[in-house]
C-alpha positions in Angstrom: 3.5 -33.6 -5.2 1.4 -31.8 -7.7 2.6 -28.7 -9.5 0.1 -26.6 -7.6 1.2 -28.1 -4.3 4.9 -27.3 -5.2 3.9 -23.7 -6.2 2.0 -23.1 -2.9 4.8 -24.6 -0.9 7.4 -22.6 -2.8 5.5 -19.4 -2.3 5.0 -19.9 1.4 8.5 -21.1 2.1 10.0 -18.4 -0.1 8.1 -15.6 1.7 8.9 -17.0 5.1 12.6 -17.2 4.4 12.7 -13.8 2.7 11.0 -12.1 5.7 13.4 -13.9 8.1 16.5 -12.9 6.1 15.3 -9.3 5.8 14.6 -9.2 9.6 17.9 -10.7 10.5 19.9 -8.2 8.3 17.8 -5.3 9.5 18.5 -6.4 13.1 22.2 -6.2 12.4 21.7 -2.7 11.0 19.8 -1.6 14.1 22.5 -3.0 16.3 25.1 -1.0 14.3 22.9 2.2 14.3 20.8 1.9 17.5 18.0 4.4 18.2 18.5 7.0 20.8 18.0 5.9 24.4 14.4 6.2 25.5 12.9 6.0 22.1 9.5 4.3 22.3 9.3 2.1 19.2 5.7 1.3 20.0 4.8 4.9 19.2 4.1 5.4 15.5 5.2 9.0 15.6 8.4 8.2 17.3 9.2 5.5 14.7 8.5 8.0 11.9 10.8 10.6 13.5 13.5 7.9 13.9 13.3 6.9 10.3 13.4 10.6 9.1 16.5 11.2 11.2 18.2 7.8 10.6 21.8 7.9 9.2 22.2 7.0 5.5 24.1 3.9 6.6 21.0 2.4 8.2 19.0 3.0 5.1 21.7 1.3 3.0 21.7 -1.7 5.4 17.9 -1.8 4.9 18.2 -1.7 1.1 20.8 -4.5 1.3 18.5 -6.5 3.5 15.6 -6.1 1.1 17.9 -7.1 -1.8 19.3 -10.3 -0.1 15.9 -11.2 1.4 14.0 -11.0 -1.8 16.8 -12.9 -3.6 16.6 -15.7 -1.0 12.8 -15.7 -1.2 12.8 -16.0 -5.0 15.6 -18.6 -5.1 13.8 -20.9 -2.7 10.4 -20.4 -4.2 11.7 -21.2 -7.7 13.7 -24.2 -6.5 10.7 -25.7 -4.7 8.4 -24.9 -7.5 10.6 -26.7 -10.0 10.9 -26.3 -13.7 8.3 -24.6 -15.8 6.5 -21.3 -15.2 7.8 -19.3 -12.3 4.4 -18.6 -10.7 5.5 -18.8 -7.1 8.5 -16.7 -7.7 6.6 -14.0 -9.5 3.9 -13.9 -6.7 6.5 -13.8 -3.9 8.5 -11.1 -5.7 5.4 -9.0 -6.3 4.2 -9.3 -2.7 7.6 -8.3 -1.4 7.8 -5.3 -3.8 4.3 -4.2 -2.8 5.2 -4.5 0.9 8.3 -2.4 0.3 6.3 0.3 -1.6 3.7 0.5 1.1 6.5 0.8 3.7 8.2 3.7 1.9 4.9 5.4 1.2 3.8 5.1 4.9 7.1 6.2 6.5 9.3 9.3 5.9 12.2 7.6 4.2 14.6 9.8 2.2 13.7 10.3 -1.4 16.7 8.3 -2.7 15.5 5.3 -0.6 12.0 5.5 -1.9 13.5 4.5 -5.3 16.3 2.3 -4.1 14.3 0.2 -1.6 11.6 -1.2 -4.0 14.2 -1.4 -6.8 16.4 -3.6 -4.5 13.4 -5.9 -3.8 12.6 -6.2 -7.5 16.2 -6.8 -8.5 16.7 -9.5 -5.8 13.5 -11.2 -6.8 14.4 -11.3 -10.5 18.0 -12.4 -9.8 16.9 -15.2 -7.4 14.3 -16.5 -9.8 16.8 -16.4 -12.6 19.6 -18.1 -10.6 17.2 -20.9 -9.5 16.0 -21.3 -13.0 19.5 -21.8 -14.3 20.2 -24.4 -11.6 17.0 -26.2 -12.5 17.9 -26.2 -16.2 21.3 -27.6 -15.4 19.8 -30.4 -13.3 17.3 -31.1 -16.0 20.1 -31.5 -18.6 22.1 -33.7 -16.3 19.0 -35.9 -15.7 18.8 -35.1 -12.0 15.5 -33.1 -12.0 13.9 -32.8 -8.5 10.7 -34.4 -9.9 
């Protein structure tokens, strides 16, 4: 497969896995901190009020979900992309951070989460790309490159 093909595949697979991991961890958080009975989650105002009154534990679970999800996305994107420039990883990480920033701007998260959430996404993306890059370098030295 061409390097462009690996980059596109890495980007798509990484984003898909990242979103699934984030959703799964957030679902656990919502099970641990359920909304009040009768809350209409289809109503934008009700969702905003729910986020504004959410316990800090739920916001911490969300930050953890963003960290682990972005790490998984970058790790997979970089692994599929292979050695060389980390284009897919950089794009995946940037898109996740932009999505997180738009989320914290649009919804009434606490001030500390407005910093922690996007920082978790950036840290996870950087760590995932770095970890995958180290693994690729080791495989390359051992002569077991995925190419």
